[in-house]
GUMAR-620127 format. One record per residue (C-alpha): residue number from 1; residue in three letters; x, y, z. Coordinates in nm, 2 decimals, padded with zeros to 4 digits. Example, Ala and Ser with C-alpha at 12.3 -4.5 7.8 and 13.67 -1.06 7.14 Angstrom:
<r resi="1" resn="ALA" X="01.23" Y="-00.45" Z="00.78"/>
<r resi="2" resn="SER" X="01.37" Y="-00.11" Z="00.71"/>
***
This chain:
<r resi="1" resn="MET" X="11.97" Y="10.34" Z="09.13"/>
<r resi="2" resn="THR" X="11.94" Y="10.00" Z="08.99"/>
<r resi="3" resn="ALA" X="11.99" Y="10.07" Z="08.59"/>
<r resi="4" resn="ASP" X="11.82" Y="09.74" Z="08.45"/>
<r resi="5" resn="ILE" X="11.50" Y="09.81" Z="08.62"/>
<r resi="6" resn="ARG" X="11.23" Y="09.85" Z="08.29"/>
<r resi="7" resn="LEU" X="10.95" Y="09.81" Z="08.49"/>
<r resi="8" resn="LEU" X="10.76" Y="09.87" Z="08.82"/>
<r resi="9" resn="VAL" X="10.44" Y="09.74" Z="08.87"/>
<r resi="10" resn="LEU" X="10.30" Y="09.89" Z="09.19"/>
<r resi="11" resn="ASP" X="09.95" Y="09.75" Z="09.41"/>
<r resi="12" resn="ILE" X="09.66" Y="09.99" Z="09.52"/>
<r resi="13" resn="ASP" X="09.51" Y="09.97" Z="09.84"/>
<r resi="14" resn="GLY" X="09.77" Y="09.97" Z="10.09"/>
<r resi="15" resn="THR" X="10.05" Y="10.03" Z="09.86"/>
<r resi="16" resn="LEU" X="09.97" Y="10.34" Z="09.68"/>
<r resi="17" resn="ALA" X="09.65" Y="10.48" Z="09.85"/>
<r resi="18" resn="GLY" X="09.63" Y="10.44" Z="10.24"/>
<r resi="19" resn="HIS" X="09.25" Y="10.54" Z="10.46"/>
<r resi="20" resn="SER" X="09.24" Y="10.88" Z="10.21"/>
<r resi="21" resn="ASN" X="09.20" Y="10.64" Z="09.90"/>
<r resi="22" resn="LEU" X="09.39" Y="10.85" Z="09.72"/>
<r resi="23" resn="ILE" X="09.77" Y="10.86" Z="09.58"/>
<r resi="24" resn="THR" X="09.97" Y="11.18" Z="09.78"/>
<r resi="25" resn="ASP" X="10.14" Y="11.42" Z="09.62"/>
<r resi="26" resn="ARG" X="10.51" Y="11.27" Z="09.70"/>
<r resi="27" resn="VAL" X="10.41" Y="10.93" Z="09.54"/>
<r resi="28" resn="LEU" X="10.29" Y="11.09" Z="09.23"/>
<r resi="29" resn="GLU" X="10.62" Y="11.29" Z="09.21"/>
<r resi="30" resn="ARG" X="10.81" Y="11.01" Z="09.22"/>
<r resi="31" resn="VAL" X="10.65" Y="10.78" Z="09.02"/>
<r resi="32" resn="ARG" X="10.64" Y="11.06" Z="08.77"/>
<r resi="33" resn="ALA" X="11.01" Y="11.10" Z="08.81"/>
<r resi="34" resn="VAL" X="11.06" Y="10.70" Z="08.75"/>
<r resi="35" resn="GLN" X="10.84" Y="10.75" Z="08.37"/>
<r resi="36" resn="ALA" X="11.04" Y="11.04" Z="08.33"/>
<r resi="37" resn="ARG" X="11.37" Y="10.76" Z="08.32"/>
<r resi="38" resn="GLY" X="11.18" Y="10.54" Z="08.08"/>
<r resi="39" resn="ILE" X="11.07" Y="10.30" Z="08.36"/>
<r resi="40" resn="GLU" X="10.76" Y="10.18" Z="08.29"/>
<r resi="41" resn="VAL" X="10.46" Y="10.19" Z="08.54"/>
<r resi="42" resn="ALA" X="10.16" Y="09.92" Z="08.56"/>
<r resi="43" resn="ILE" X="09.88" Y="09.88" Z="08.83"/>
<r resi="44" resn="ALA" X="09.83" Y="09.50" Z="08.99"/>
<r resi="45" resn="THR" X="09.51" Y="09.52" Z="09.19"/>
<r resi="46" resn="GLY" X="09.27" Y="09.32" Z="09.33"/>
<r resi="47" resn="ARG" X="09.05" Y="09.55" Z="09.30"/>
<r resi="48" resn="MET" X="08.77" Y="09.56" Z="09.00"/>
<r resi="49" resn="TYR" X="08.90" Y="09.71" Z="08.64"/>
<r resi="50" resn="ARG" X="08.63" Y="09.97" Z="08.68"/>
<r resi="51" resn="SER" X="08.72" Y="10.05" Z="09.04"/>
<r resi="52" resn="ALA" X="09.09" Y="10.06" Z="08.97"/>
<r resi="53" resn="LEU" X="09.07" Y="10.27" Z="08.67"/>
<r resi="54" resn="ARG" X="09.13" Y="10.60" Z="08.78"/>
<r resi="55" resn="PHE" X="09.47" Y="10.56" Z="08.98"/>
<r resi="56" resn="HIS" X="09.52" Y="10.39" Z="08.66"/>
<r resi="57" resn="GLN" X="09.48" Y="10.72" Z="08.51"/>
<r resi="58" resn="VAL" X="09.60" Y="10.95" Z="08.76"/>
<r resi="59" resn="VAL" X="09.99" Y="10.79" Z="08.72"/>
<r resi="60" resn="GLU" X="09.93" Y="10.80" Z="08.34"/>
<r resi="61" resn="SER" X="10.00" Y="10.47" Z="08.29"/>
<r resi="62" resn="THR" X="10.08" Y="10.33" Z="07.94"/>
<r resi="63" resn="LEU" X="10.03" Y="09.98" Z="08.00"/>
<r resi="64" resn="PRO" X="09.73" Y="09.73" Z="08.03"/>
<r resi="65" resn="LEU" X="09.56" Y="09.72" Z="08.39"/>
<r resi="66" resn="MET" X="09.61" Y="09.43" Z="08.63"/>
<r resi="67" resn="ALA" X="09.25" Y="09.37" Z="08.75"/>
<r resi="68" resn="TYR" X="09.10" Y="09.10" Z="09.00"/>
<r resi="69" resn="GLN" X="09.45" Y="08.97" Z="09.13"/>
<r resi="70" resn="GLY" X="09.52" Y="08.95" Z="08.71"/>
<r resi="71" resn="ALA" X="09.22" Y="08.74" Z="08.64"/>
<r resi="72" resn="PHE" X="09.14" Y="09.06" Z="08.41"/>
<r resi="73" resn="ILE" X="09.37" Y="09.22" Z="08.16"/>
<r resi="74" resn="LYS" X="09.25" Y="09.53" Z="08.00"/>
<r resi="75" resn="ASP" X="09.43" Y="09.76" Z="07.81"/>
<r resi="76" resn="PRO" X="09.27" Y="10.12" Z="07.91"/>
<r resi="77" resn="ARG" X="09.37" Y="10.28" Z="07.55"/>
<r resi="78" resn="THR" X="09.23" Y="10.03" Z="07.34"/>
<r resi="79" resn="GLN" X="08.95" Y="09.93" Z="07.51"/>
<r resi="80" resn="LYS" X="09.10" Y="09.55" Z="07.44"/>
<r resi="81" resn="LEU" X="09.05" Y="09.26" Z="07.71"/>
<r resi="82" resn="LEU" X="09.40" Y="09.09" Z="07.67"/>
<r resi="83" resn="ARG" X="09.31" Y="08.84" Z="07.92"/>
<r resi="84" resn="HIS" X="09.04" Y="08.72" Z="08.13"/>
<r resi="85" resn="SER" X="09.03" Y="08.38" Z="08.36"/>
<r resi="86" resn="PRO" X="08.69" Y="08.36" Z="08.50"/>
<r resi="87" resn="LEU" X="08.65" Y="08.15" Z="08.82"/>
<r resi="88" resn="PRO" X="08.57" Y="07.75" Z="08.74"/>
<r resi="89" resn="ARG" X="08.15" Y="07.77" Z="08.74"/>
<r resi="90" resn="ASN" X="08.16" Y="07.44" Z="08.93"/>
<r resi="91" resn="LEU" X="08.39" Y="07.57" Z="09.20"/>
<r resi="92" resn="ALA" X="08.23" Y="07.95" Z="09.23"/>
<r resi="93" resn="LEU" X="07.88" Y="07.73" Z="09.28"/>
<r resi="94" resn="GLU" X="08.04" Y="07.47" Z="09.58"/>
<r resi="95" resn="ILE" X="08.18" Y="07.74" Z="09.75"/>
<r resi="96" resn="LEU" X="07.85" Y="07.96" Z="09.72"/>
<r resi="97" resn="THR" X="07.70" Y="07.65" Z="09.89"/>
<r resi="98" resn="HIS" X="07.95" Y="07.71" Z="10.18"/>
<r resi="99" resn="LEU" X="07.92" Y="07.99" Z="10.23"/>
<r resi="100" resn="ALA" X="07.54" Y="08.03" Z="10.18"/>
<r resi="101" resn="PRO" X="07.46" Y="07.93" Z="10.57"/>
<r resi="102" resn="LEU" X="07.73" Y="08.21" Z="10.69"/>
<r resi="103" resn="GLU" X="07.57" Y="08.48" Z="10.48"/>
<r resi="104" resn="ALA" X="07.21" Y="08.38" Z="10.66"/>
<r resi="105" resn="GLN" X="07.34" Y="08.43" Z="10.94"/>
<r resi="106" resn="SER" X="07.46" Y="08.78" Z="10.83"/>
<r resi="107" resn="ALA" X="07.80" Y="08.68" Z="10.91"/>
<r resi="108" resn="LEU" X="07.97" Y="08.78" Z="10.63"/>
<r resi="109" resn="SER" X="07.85" Y="08.96" Z="10.26"/>
<r resi="110" resn="ILE" X="07.97" Y="08.81" Z="09.93"/>
<r resi="111" resn="HIS" X="08.05" Y="08.96" Z="09.69"/>
<r resi="112" resn="LEU" X="08.04" Y="08.81" Z="09.28"/>
<r resi="113" resn="TYR" X="08.19" Y="08.99" Z="09.01"/>
<r resi="114" resn="ILE" X="08.05" Y="08.96" Z="08.68"/>
<r resi="115" resn="ASP" X="08.10" Y="09.16" Z="08.34"/>
<r resi="116" resn="ASP" X="08.31" Y="09.38" Z="08.59"/>
<r resi="117" resn="ALA" X="07.97" Y="09.50" Z="08.75"/>
<r resi="118" resn="LEU" X="07.91" Y="09.36" Z="09.18"/>
<r resi="119" resn="HIS" X="07.61" Y="09.14" Z="09.21"/>
<r resi="120" resn="VAL" X="07.52" Y="09.07" Z="09.59"/>
<r resi="121" resn="ARG" X="07.23" Y="08.86" Z="09.76"/>
<r resi="122" resn="ALA" X="07.15" Y="09.21" Z="09.96"/>
<r resi="123" resn="VAL" X="07.30" Y="09.52" Z="10.05"/>
<r resi="124" resn="ILE" X="07.49" Y="09.52" Z="10.43"/>
<r resi="125" resn="ASP" X="07.64" Y="09.78" Z="10.58"/>
<r resi="126" resn="ASP" X="08.00" Y="09.58" Z="10.49"/>
<r resi="127" resn="THR" X="07.89" Y="09.63" Z="10.15"/>
<r resi="128" resn="VAL" X="07.80" Y="10.04" Z="10.15"/>
<r resi="129" resn="ALA" X="08.14" Y="10.08" Z="10.31"/>
<r resi="130" resn="TYR" X="08.28" Y="09.87" Z="10.02"/>
<r resi="131" resn="ALA" X="08.13" Y="10.03" Z="09.76"/>
<r resi="132" resn="ALA" X="08.20" Y="10.32" Z="09.89"/>
<r resi="133" resn="ARG" X="08.56" Y="10.34" Z="09.87"/>
<r resi="134" resn="SER" X="08.57" Y="10.11" Z="09.56"/>
<r resi="135" resn="GLY" X="08.31" Y="10.37" Z="09.36"/>
<r resi="136" resn="VAL" X="08.10" Y="10.12" Z="09.26"/>
<r resi="137" resn="GLU" X="07.71" Y="10.09" Z="09.27"/>
<r resi="138" resn="PRO" X="07.62" Y="09.71" Z="09.39"/>
<r resi="139" resn="LEU" X="07.35" Y="09.49" Z="09.20"/>
<r resi="140" resn="VAL" X="07.12" Y="09.30" Z="09.40"/>
<r resi="141" resn="VAL" X="07.03" Y="09.03" Z="09.22"/>
<r resi="142" resn="GLY" X="06.90" Y="08.82" Z="09.53"/>
<r resi="143" resn="ASP" X="07.01" Y="08.38" Z="09.52"/>
<r resi="144" resn="LEU" X="07.38" Y="08.40" Z="09.40"/>
<r resi="145" resn="HIS" X="07.36" Y="08.07" Z="09.36"/>
<r resi="146" resn="ARG" X="07.05" Y="08.07" Z="09.19"/>
<r resi="147" resn="LEU" X="07.19" Y="08.37" Z="08.92"/>
<r resi="148" resn="LEU" X="07.43" Y="08.13" Z="08.83"/>
<r resi="149" resn="HIS" X="07.26" Y="07.79" Z="08.83"/>
<r resi="150" resn="GLN" X="07.00" Y="07.99" Z="08.56"/>
<r resi="151" resn="ASN" X="07.23" Y="08.19" Z="08.35"/>
<r resi="152" resn="GLY" X="07.44" Y="07.92" Z="08.22"/>
<r resi="153" resn="THR" X="07.66" Y="08.21" Z="08.01"/>
<r resi="154" resn="LEU" X="07.74" Y="08.40" Z="08.35"/>
<r resi="155" resn="GLU" X="08.15" Y="08.39" Z="08.39"/>
<r resi="156" resn="THR" X="08.23" Y="08.49" Z="08.76"/>
<r resi="157" resn="THR" X="08.61" Y="08.67" Z="08.71"/>
<r resi="158" resn="LYS" X="08.62" Y="08.71" Z="09.13"/>
<r resi="159" resn="LEU" X="08.42" Y="08.59" Z="09.45"/>
<r resi="160" resn="LEU" X="08.47" Y="08.74" Z="09.75"/>
<r resi="161" resn="ALA" X="08.33" Y="08.70" Z="10.09"/>
<r resi="162" resn="LEU" X="08.36" Y="08.99" Z="10.34"/>
<r resi="163" resn="SER" X="08.33" Y="08.98" Z="10.74"/>
<r resi="164" resn="ARG" X="08.47" Y="09.17" Z="11.01"/>
<r resi="165" resn="ASP" X="08.52" Y="08.88" Z="11.18"/>
<r resi="166" resn="THR" X="08.87" Y="08.83" Z="11.10"/>
<r resi="167" resn="ALA" X="08.90" Y="08.47" Z="11.25"/>
<r resi="168" resn="LEU" X="08.65" Y="08.40" Z="11.04"/>
<r resi="169" resn="ILE" X="08.78" Y="08.49" Z="10.76"/>
<r resi="170" resn="ALA" X="09.11" Y="08.30" Z="10.80"/>
<r resi="171" resn="ASP" X="08.95" Y="07.97" Z="10.89"/>
<r resi="172" resn="LEU" X="08.74" Y="08.02" Z="10.60"/>
<r resi="173" resn="LEU" X="09.14" Y="08.06" Z="10.41"/>
<r resi="174" resn="SER" X="09.17" Y="07.75" Z="10.61"/>
<r resi="175" resn="LYS" X="08.94" Y="07.50" Z="10.56"/>
<r resi="176" resn="LEU" X="08.87" Y="07.62" Z="10.17"/>
<r resi="177" resn="GLY" X="09.23" Y="07.55" Z="10.12"/>
<r resi="178" resn="GLN" X="09.26" Y="07.19" Z="10.21"/>
<r resi="179" resn="GLN" X="08.92" Y="07.10" Z="10.02"/>
<r resi="180" resn="TYR" X="09.09" Y="07.29" Z="09.70"/>
<r resi="181" resn="ALA" X="09.42" Y="07.23" Z="09.59"/>
<r resi="182" resn="PRO" X="09.60" Y="07.55" Z="09.42"/>
<r resi="183" resn="GLU" X="09.55" Y="07.40" Z="09.08"/>
<r resi="184" resn="GLU" X="09.20" Y="07.40" Z="09.14"/>
<r resi="185" resn="VAL" X="09.11" Y="07.76" Z="09.30"/>
<r resi="186" resn="TYR" X="09.35" Y="08.04" Z="09.43"/>
<r resi="187" resn="LEU" X="09.21" Y="08.17" Z="09.73"/>
<r resi="188" resn="THR" X="09.40" Y="08.46" Z="09.89"/>
<r resi="189" resn="ARG" X="09.30" Y="08.80" Z="10.07"/>
<r resi="190" resn="SER" X="09.40" Y="09.14" Z="09.97"/>
<r resi="191" resn="VAL" X="09.33" Y="09.26" Z="10.37"/>
<r resi="192" resn="ASP" X="09.22" Y="09.02" Z="10.66"/>
<r resi="193" resn="THR" X="08.84" Y="09.11" Z="10.64"/>
<r resi="194" resn="PHE" X="08.86" Y="08.98" Z="10.25"/>
<r resi="195" resn="PHE" X="08.84" Y="08.56" Z="10.12"/>
<r resi="196" resn="GLU" X="08.88" Y="08.61" Z="09.81"/>
<r resi="197" resn="ALA" X="08.85" Y="08.29" Z="09.52"/>
<r resi="198" resn="THR" X="08.95" Y="08.35" Z="09.13"/>
<r resi="199" resn="HIS" X="09.08" Y="08.09" Z="08.87"/>
<r resi="200" resn="PRO" X="09.38" Y="07.88" Z="08.98"/>
<r resi="201" resn="HIS" X="09.62" Y="08.10" Z="08.73"/>
<r resi="202" resn="ALA" X="09.46" Y="08.41" Z="08.85"/>
<r resi="203" resn="ASN" X="09.77" Y="08.58" Z="09.06"/>
<r resi="204" resn="LYS" X="09.92" Y="08.87" Z="09.03"/>
<r resi="205" resn="GLY" X="10.26" Y="08.71" Z="08.95"/>
<r resi="206" resn="ALA" X="10.14" Y="08.50" Z="08.68"/>
<r resi="207" resn="ALA" X="09.97" Y="08.86" Z="08.54"/>
<r resi="208" resn="VAL" X="10.31" Y="09.06" Z="08.60"/>
<r resi="209" resn="ARG" X="10.51" Y="08.79" Z="08.42"/>
<r resi="210" resn="TYR" X="10.28" Y="08.80" Z="08.15"/>
<r resi="211" resn="LEU" X="10.28" Y="09.18" Z="08.12"/>
<r resi="212" resn="ALA" X="10.65" Y="09.16" Z="08.15"/>
<r resi="213" resn="GLU" X="10.80" Y="08.90" Z="07.92"/>
<r resi="214" resn="GLU" X="10.50" Y="08.84" Z="07.65"/>
<r resi="215" resn="LEU" X="10.42" Y="09.16" Z="07.61"/>
<r resi="216" resn="LEU" X="10.74" Y="09.39" Z="07.72"/>
<r resi="217" resn="ASP" X="11.00" Y="09.09" Z="07.65"/>
<r resi="218" resn="LEU" X="11.16" Y="09.17" Z="08.00"/>
<r resi="219" resn="LYS" X="11.29" Y="08.94" Z="08.23"/>
<r resi="220" resn="PRO" X="11.18" Y="08.92" Z="08.62"/>
<r resi="221" resn="ASP" X="11.53" Y="09.09" Z="08.70"/>
<r resi="222" resn="GLN" X="11.40" Y="09.41" Z="08.51"/>
<r resi="223" resn="VAL" X="11.11" Y="09.44" Z="08.73"/>
<r resi="224" resn="MET" X="11.01" Y="09.55" Z="09.06"/>
<r resi="225" resn="THR" X="10.70" Y="09.50" Z="09.21"/>
<r resi="226" resn="VAL" X="10.52" Y="09.65" Z="09.54"/>
<r resi="227" resn="GLY" X="10.28" Y="09.53" Z="09.75"/>
<r resi="228" resn="ASP" X="10.12" Y="09.49" Z="10.10"/>
<r resi="229" resn="ASN" X="09.98" Y="09.19" Z="10.15"/>
<r resi="230" resn="PHE" X="09.91" Y="08.79" Z="10.06"/>
<r resi="231" resn="ASN" X="09.76" Y="08.85" Z="09.72"/>
<r resi="232" resn="ASP" X="10.08" Y="09.02" Z="09.64"/>
<r resi="233" resn="LEU" X="10.34" Y="08.71" Z="09.71"/>
<r resi="234" resn="GLU" X="10.33" Y="08.58" Z="09.36"/>
<r resi="235" resn="MET" X="10.42" Y="08.92" Z="09.21"/>
<r resi="236" resn="ILE" X="10.68" Y="09.02" Z="09.51"/>
<r resi="237" resn="ARG" X="10.83" Y="08.67" Z="09.45"/>
<r resi="238" resn="TYR" X="10.87" Y="08.70" Z="09.05"/>
<r resi="239" resn="ALA" X="11.06" Y="09.04" Z="09.05"/>
<r resi="240" resn="GLY" X="11.40" Y="09.08" Z="09.03"/>
<r resi="241" resn="ILE" X="11.27" Y="09.35" Z="09.33"/>
<r resi="242" resn="GLY" X="11.03" Y="09.28" Z="09.56"/>
<r resi="243" resn="VAL" X="10.90" Y="09.46" Z="09.82"/>
<r resi="244" resn="ALA" X="10.67" Y="09.46" Z="10.06"/>
<r resi="245" resn="MET" X="10.46" Y="09.76" Z="10.31"/>
<r resi="246" resn="GLY" X="10.58" Y="09.84" Z="10.63"/>
<r resi="247" resn="ASP" X="10.21" Y="09.73" Z="10.75"/>
<r resi="248" resn="ALA" X="10.22" Y="09.38" Z="10.57"/>
<r resi="249" resn="PRO" X="10.21" Y="09.06" Z="10.77"/>
<r resi="250" resn="GLN" X="10.51" Y="08.89" Z="10.85"/>
<r resi="251" resn="ALA" X="10.52" Y="08.65" Z="10.55"/>
<r resi="252" resn="VAL" X="10.50" Y="08.92" Z="10.30"/>
<r resi="253" resn="LYS" X="10.76" Y="09.10" Z="10.45"/>
<r resi="254" resn="ASP" X="10.98" Y="08.77" Z="10.48"/>
<r resi="255" resn="ALA" X="10.91" Y="08.71" Z="10.12"/>
<r resi="256" resn="ALA" X="11.08" Y="09.07" Z="09.99"/>
<r resi="257" resn="ASP" X="11.40" Y="09.18" Z="09.93"/>
<r resi="258" resn="TRP" X="11.32" Y="09.51" Z="10.08"/>
<r resi="259" resn="VAL" X="11.06" Y="09.66" Z="10.37"/>
<r resi="260" resn="ALA" X="10.90" Y="10.00" Z="10.29"/>
<r resi="261" resn="PRO" X="10.80" Y="10.23" Z="10.56"/>
<r resi="262" resn="SER" X="10.38" Y="10.19" Z="10.60"/>
<r resi="263" resn="VAL" X="10.15" Y="10.35" Z="10.29"/>
<r resi="264" resn="GLU" X="10.03" Y="10.68" Z="10.57"/>
<r resi="265" resn="VAL" X="10.37" Y="10.78" Z="10.55"/>
<r resi="266" resn="ASP" X="10.41" Y="10.72" Z="10.14"/>
<r resi="267" resn="GLY" X="10.65" Y="10.42" Z="10.15"/>
<r resi="268" resn="VAL" X="10.59" Y="10.37" Z="09.80"/>
<r resi="269" resn="ALA" X="10.82" Y="10.70" Z="09.77"/>
<r resi="270" resn="ASP" X="11.07" Y="10.57" Z="09.97"/>
<r resi="271" resn="ALA" X="11.13" Y="10.24" Z="09.75"/>
<r resi="272" resn="ILE" X="11.12" Y="10.45" Z="09.45"/>
<r resi="273" resn="GLU" X="11.39" Y="10.66" Z="09.61"/>
<r resi="274" resn="GLN" X="11.59" Y="10.38" Z="09.72"/>
<r resi="275" resn="PHE" X="11.61" Y="10.15" Z="09.43"/>
<r resi="276" resn="LEU" X="11.52" Y="10.41" Z="09.08"/>
<r resi="277" resn="LEU" X="11.61" Y="10.76" Z="09.21"/>
***
């Protein structure tokens, strides 16, 4: 057991929940055992706040929920929004302009997250599948660029482009990663089919640092994080113990202190047993 760990931070998709979109009994039992030892448990996810809330409730976390890669941090107990770092308006419009031709060709579906609601131009099959897993009803609003342009007060928490063409997503990340500096926009993917853009300071590493250091007065070596994809890199690197799931890309595994088994065989439970129980 690592006695000095006081905070365990868990990703959802590919970490806490696999294909079933549920937390298994074994994983939940290990989370409960950790909490019984006085270790706090928090959720950090790329999901919308409203989509992540049920997982936060199932693990009975008493801490704020870090959603949208950390761009939106809210305490479900008090309903207080502690941090909101929306995507700069000019960048949201520029990225929409860049993606528009691909959307027009039905090569991808663009999602805008505004006021914790999912806004889309139209509902296509990929959107239906995404909404079903997220438990969120998309709002069909037509031209997304026009929506932002005509409503100057709207703040985009996250922009996501979804495509089953994983090569297209990788190409978008590469090209826009060359066009924009990390200080301008944070670009990542939580699964191979997602291109995601948030505020440059909105990532899970920054969110976990805020939670640990500013709210809980902890140091990095008192934190353990578990994640499975590129959007988890920052929090894996931040933590005293950073764990990657067995299905993670190699670059994520390379950044981790330990690699757990796959989510489908309860890898989080193994990670907890390895370090905390």
